[in-house]
C-alpha positions as CSV (number, residue, x, y, z in Angstrom):
1,X,-12.5,22.7,22.6
2,X,-9.5,21.0,20.9
3,X,-10.4,19.7,17.3
4,X,-8.5,17.4,15.1
5,X,-6.3,19.1,12.7
6,X,-5.2,16.6,9.6
7,X,-2.8,18.0,7.0
8,X,-2.8,16.2,3.6
9,X,-0.5,17.3,0.7
10,X,-2.6,15.3,-1.7
11,X,-4.8,12.4,-2.2
12,X,-3.3,8.7,-1.2
13,X,-1.9,7.8,-4.1
14,X,-4.5,4.3,-5.6
15,X,-1.2,1.6,-4.9
16,X,0.2,3.3,-1.8
17,X,1.3,1.2,1.1
18,X,0.0,3.5,4.3
19,X,1.6,3.2,7.2
20,X,1.0,5.4,9.9
21,X,3.5,6.2,13.4
22,X,2.7,7.8,16.2
23,X,4.7,10.9,17.2
24,X,6.1,8.6,20.6
25,X,7.3,6.0,18.3
26,X,8.8,8.6,15.5
27,X,11.1,10.3,17.9
28,X,11.9,9.9,21.7
29,X,9.3,12.0,23.4
30,X,9.9,10.3,27.0
31,X,10.7,13.4,28.8
32,X,7.7,15.5,27.0
33,X,5.7,12.3,28.1
34,X,6.8,12.6,32.0
35,X,5.7,16.5,32.0
36,X,2.5,15.7,30.1
37,X,1.4,13.1,33.0
38,X,3.0,14.5,35.6
39,X,1.6,18.7,34.9
40,X,-0.8,18.2,32.6
41,X,-1.6,19.0,28.8
42,X,-1.0,22.6,28.9
43,X,2.1,22.6,30.7
44,X,2.9,19.9,27.9
45,X,1.5,22.1,24.9
46,X,3.6,25.2,26.5
47,X,6.7,22.9,26.8
48,X,6.5,22.1,23.8
49,X,6.2,25.8,22.0
50,X,8.9,26.6,24.2
51,X,10.9,24.2,22.6
52,X,9.8,24.3,19.3
53,X,13.5,24.7,18.2
54,X,14.6,22.0,19.7
55,X,15.1,18.7,17.4
56,X,13.6,16.1,18.7
57,X,15.3,12.8,19.4
58,X,15.1,9.8,17.1
59,X,12.5,7.3,18.8
60,X,12.0,3.3,18.1
61,X,10.4,3.5,14.2
62,X,13.0,6.2,12.9
63,X,15.3,3.8,11.1
64,X,12.6,1.6,10.2
65,X,10.6,4.4,9.0
66,X,14.5,6.0,7.2
67,X,14.6,2.2,5.7
68,X,10.9,3.0,3.8
69,X,12.2,5.8,2.2
70,X,15.4,4.3,1.6
71,X,12.9,1.7,-1.0
72,X,10.7,4.4,-1.9
73,X,14.0,6.3,-3.4
74,X,14.9,3.1,-5.3
75,X,11.6,2.4,-6.9
76,X,11.5,5.7,-8.2
77,X,14.8,5.5,-10.0
78,X,13.8,2.1,-11.0
79,X,9.7,3.0,-11.7
80,X,9.5,6.9,-12.2
81,X,5.9,7.0,-13.1
82,X,4.9,4.1,-10.4
83,X,2.7,5.4,-7.3
84,X,3.2,1.9,-5.4
85,X,4.9,3.7,-2.7
86,X,5.6,3.8,0.9
87,X,3.2,6.9,2.1
88,X,4.5,7.3,5.4
89,X,1.7,9.3,8.1
90,X,1.8,11.1,11.5
91,X,-0.7,9.7,13.0
92,X,-0.9,11.4,17.1
93,X,-3.1,12.2,19.6
94,X,-1.2,15.2,20.1
95,X,-2.9,19.0,19.8
96,X,-2.2,21.1,16.3
97,X,-0.7,23.4,19.0
98,X,2.4,20.8,19.2
99,X,2.5,20.3,15.2
100,X,5.2,23.0,14.5
101,X,7.7,21.2,16.8
102,X,7.1,17.6,14.8
103,X,7.2,19.5,11.4
104,X,10.6,21.0,12.4
105,X,11.7,17.8,13.8
106,X,10.6,15.6,10.5
107,X,12.4,18.4,8.0
108,X,15.7,18.6,10.2
109,X,16.1,14.9,9.7
110,X,14.9,15.2,5.8
111,X,12.1,13.0,6.5
112,X,9.3,13.0,3.9
113,X,6.1,12.7,5.7
114,X,3.3,15.0,4.1
115,X,0.6,13.4,6.0
116,X,-0.1,14.6,9.3
117,X,-3.1,14.0,11.6
118,X,-3.3,15.4,14.9
119,X,-6.7,14.0,17.1
120,X,-6.1,16.4,20.0
121,X,-6.7,14.0,22.1
122,X,-8.9,11.8,20.6
123,X,-8.8,8.5,19.2
124,X,-7.2,8.1,15.9
125,X,-8.9,4.6,14.5
126,X,-11.4,7.0,12.3
127,X,-8.9,8.7,10.7
128,X,-6.5,5.1,10.2
129,X,-9.6,3.7,8.2
130,X,-10.6,7.0,6.5
131,X,-6.3,7.1,5.6
132,X,-6.8,3.1,4.2
133,X,-3.7,2.2,6.8
134,X,-2.2,-0.9,5.9
135,X,-0.3,-0.4,9.5
136,X,0.2,1.4,12.7
137,X,2.8,2.1,14.9
138,X,1.9,3.2,18.2
139,X,3.3,3.7,22.2
140,X,0.0,3.6,23.1
141,X,-1.1,-0.8,23.8
142,X,-4.5,0.8,24.5
143,X,-5.2,2.5,21.2
144,X,-3.3,-0.7,18.8
145,X,-5.7,-2.8,20.7
146,X,-8.5,-0.6,19.2
147,X,-6.9,-0.5,15.6
148,X,-6.8,-4.3,15.9
149,X,-10.4,-5.1,16.7
150,X,-11.0,-2.2,13.9
151,X,-9.2,-5.0,11.2
152,X,-6.2,-2.8,11.1
153,X,-2.9,-4.0,10.7
154,X,-1.2,-2.8,14.3
155,X,1.5,-3.2,16.8
156,X,2.8,-1.4,20.3
157,X,6.7,-0.5,19.4
158,X,9.3,-0.4,21.8
159,X,12.9,0.1,21.8
160,X,15.5,-2.0,22.3
161,X,17.5,-2.3,25.9
162,X,20.7,-0.9,23.6
163,X,21.9,0.4,20.4
164,X,22.6,-1.4,17.3
165,X,23.3,-0.5,13.9
166,X,20.9,-0.9,11.2
167,X,21.6,-1.6,7.1
168,X,20.3,1.7,5.7
169,X,20.5,-0.1,2.0
170,X,18.4,-2.9,2.7
171,X,14.8,-3.1,5.0
172,X,14.6,-5.8,6.6
173,X,11.5,-7.2,8.7
174,X,11.0,-10.2,10.9
175,X,7.7,-11.9,11.6
176,X,6.8,-14.5,13.8
177,X,4.2,-16.9,12.5
178,X,1.0,-18.0,15.0
179,X,-1.3,-15.2,15.9
180,X,1.2,-12.6,13.5
181,X,1.5,-13.6,10.0
182,X,-1.0,-16.5,10.7
183,X,-4.2,-16.9,13.1
184,X,-4.1,-18.2,16.5
185,X,-5.8,-21.5,15.8
186,X,-2.8,-23.7,16.3
187,X,-1.5,-21.7,19.3
188,X,-5.0,-22.2,21.0
189,X,-4.2,-26.2,20.9
190,X,-0.5,-25.7,22.3
191,X,-2.1,-23.8,25.4
192,X,-5.3,-26.3,26.0
193,X,-4.2,-29.3,25.0
194,X,-0.3,-29.0,25.0
195,X,2.8,-29.6,22.5
196,X,2.3,-33.3,21.8
197,X,-1.6,-32.6,20.5
198,X,-0.5,-29.8,18.7
199,X,2.1,-31.6,16.7
200,X,-0.1,-34.4,16.0
201,X,-3.0,-31.5,15.1
202,X,-0.3,-29.9,13.0
203,X,0.8,-33.0,11.0
204,X,-2.7,-34.0,10.6
205,X,-3.2,-30.6,8.9
206,X,-0.2,-30.2,7.0
207,X,-2.2,-28.9,3.7
208,X,-4.9,-27.4,5.2
209,X,-3.3,-23.7,4.9
210,X,-3.7,-21.9,8.2
211,X,-6.2,-18.8,8.5
212,X,-4.2,-15.4,8.1
213,X,-3.6,-13.1,11.0
214,X,-3.3,-9.5,11.4
215,X,0.2,-9.1,9.9
216,X,-0.3,-11.2,7.0
217,X,-1.6,-8.3,4.7
218,X,1.6,-6.4,5.4
219,X,3.7,-9.1,4.6
220,X,2.2,-9.4,0.9
221,X,2.6,-5.7,0.3
222,X,6.6,-6.3,0.8
223,X,6.2,-9.2,-1.2
224,X,4.7,-7.1,-4.2
225,X,7.4,-4.5,-4.0
226,X,10.0,-7.2,-3.9
227,X,8.7,-8.9,-7.3
228,X,9.3,-4.9,-9.1
229,X,12.8,-5.3,-7.9
230,X,12.9,-8.9,-8.8
231,X,11.4,-7.6,-11.8
232,X,14.3,-5.3,-12.6
233,X,16.8,-8.6,-12.0
234,X,17.8,-7.4,-8.0
235,X,16.6,-10.0,-6.2
236,X,19.9,-10.9,-5.0
237,X,20.3,-6.9,-4.3
238,X,16.7,-6.6,-3.1
239,X,16.1,-3.4,-0.7
240,X,13.7,-5.5,1.2
241,X,14.1,-8.7,2.9
242,X,12.0,-10.3,5.3
243,X,12.1,-13.5,7.9
244,X,10.0,-15.3,9.7
245,X,11.3,-16.2,13.0
246,X,8.8,-18.8,14.8
247,X,8.9,-21.0,17.8
248,X,7.7,-23.8,16.2
249,X,9.8,-26.9,15.2
250,X,10.3,-27.5,11.1
251,X,10.4,-31.2,11.7
252,X,7.0,-31.5,13.3
253,X,5.3,-28.5,12.8
254,X,6.9,-26.0,10.3
255,X,5.6,-28.1,6.8
256,X,2.3,-27.0,7.4
257,X,4.1,-22.9,8.1
258,X,5.8,-23.1,4.7
259,X,2.6,-25.0,2.6
260,X,0.3,-22.1,4.1
261,X,2.6,-19.1,2.5
262,X,3.0,-21.0,-0.3
263,X,-0.9,-21.2,-0.8
264,X,-1.2,-17.3,-0.5
265,X,1.5,-17.0,-3.2
266,X,3.9,-15.0,-0.5
267,X,7.6,-15.8,-0.5
268,X,9.5,-15.2,2.5
269,X,13.6,-14.7,2.3
270,X,14.6,-16.3,5.4
271,X,12.8,-18.8,7.6
272,X,13.8,-19.6,11.4
273,X,12.4,-22.7,13.0
274,X,13.6,-22.1,16.9
275,X,11.5,-25.2,18.0
276,X,11.2,-22.9,21.8
277,X,14.8,-21.4,21.6
278,X,15.4,-17.8,22.5
279,X,14.5,-15.6,19.4
280,X,16.8,-12.8,21.1
281,X,20.4,-13.8,19.6
282,X,18.8,-15.1,16.1
283,X,17.2,-11.9,16.0
284,X,20.7,-9.7,17.2
285,X,21.8,-11.8,14.1
286,X,19.4,-10.4,11.2
287,X,19.0,-6.8,13.1
288,X,15.7,-6.1,11.6
289,X,14.3,-2.8,11.5
290,X,11.0,-3.9,13.3
291,X,10.0,-8.3,14.5
292,X,6.5,-8.2,15.2
293,X,5.3,-10.7,17.8
294,X,2.2,-11.7,19.3
295,X,4.0,-12.7,22.8
296,X,5.5,-10.5,25.7
297,X,8.2,-12.8,26.6
298,X,9.4,-13.1,22.9
299,X,9.2,-9.3,22.9
300,X,11.1,-8.9,25.9
301,X,14.3,-11.3,24.7
302,X,14.4,-9.3,21.6
303,X,14.5,-6.1,23.4
304,X,17.2,-7.4,25.4
305,X,19.7,-7.8,22.5
306,X,18.9,-4.2,20.7
307,X,16.2,-5.1,18.7
308,X,13.3,-2.5,18.3
309,X,9.9,-5.0,18.8
310,X,6.4,-4.6,17.8
311,X,4.2,-6.4,20.1
312,X,0.9,-7.3,18.5
313,X,-2.2,-7.8,21.1
314,X,-3.7,-10.6,19.1
315,X,-5.1,-14.0,19.5
316,X,-5.2,-16.4,22.8
317,X,-1.5,-15.1,23.9
318,X,-3.1,-12.0,25.1
319,X,-4.9,-13.8,27.8
320,X,-1.6,-14.8,29.3
321,X,0.2,-11.4,28.9
322,X,-0.7,-8.0,28.3
323,X,1.6,-5.4,25.9
324,X,3.5,-4.0,29.4
325,X,7.1,-4.4,29.6
326,X,8.6,-5.2,33.1
327,X,10.5,-1.5,32.5
328,X,7.5,0.1,30.7
329,X,7.9,1.5,27.4
330,X,11.0,2.5,26.5
331,X,9.0,5.1,24.5
332,X,6.4,6.2,26.9
């Protein structure tokens, strides 16, 4: 029997922002996954052990994790005694025997990941709660769905279809609005009653804040860290930048969104209201390390132009689209 193996260097710092990533999004494990699916777990473990000195290539979460560590480095310079940092955990259903290759690859790239949880095929959701996880990224849509249902911010990560350079000095995070930062209440009206009724509803409720969605907490986490940089006069040169990229139109339904963010005490650096236009070209200009959206249509459009996109399986949109791209997960 395979028992879970969790390696913890130290207790989680009290104010840390825990980001849990699976091995299949931190590294490119497409070939290894193929062996697992076609030849079974024993051959997979055997292959990993035989290749444990062969460094794994970066996966879709790699640049995001590097950017989190860049923010941590700057925070340590400005606030040497502060523990409010990103705490990155490798949360994988891999077996412990595979751990050596993962550790070797992490050390090769100089990543500061001290916490591992290798669950030996078991669901990681119980451990996500134990680690007080703020965000969970995986290539496994079923585990992501389980995490969302347990109240944990989570997304299925997909590689961009072409390589684009990312800013290595500034963490850039882009969010959709409805069913990501906000609840799906407005999206339900669009789906069930059409756009005209939606515009009317948003104008009538302009001063009533939208309920929160699954990623609201992570945006708040980013905002708290941004304020630390602002306090050191680094607003213009902050190593964190946030974006709202929404299909809403500004004139007919934008005010409620901005007033909701204001009521939460959350600032977003750039708000882009696209009025139904494709998100891919705008995201290609922003070049975020990660873009969160609840609709696979937008995930696909973002990926086509190189954006690493994270599908949030939440809300009414999931009745229409599942977390499966046309050509299968690039990081499977």
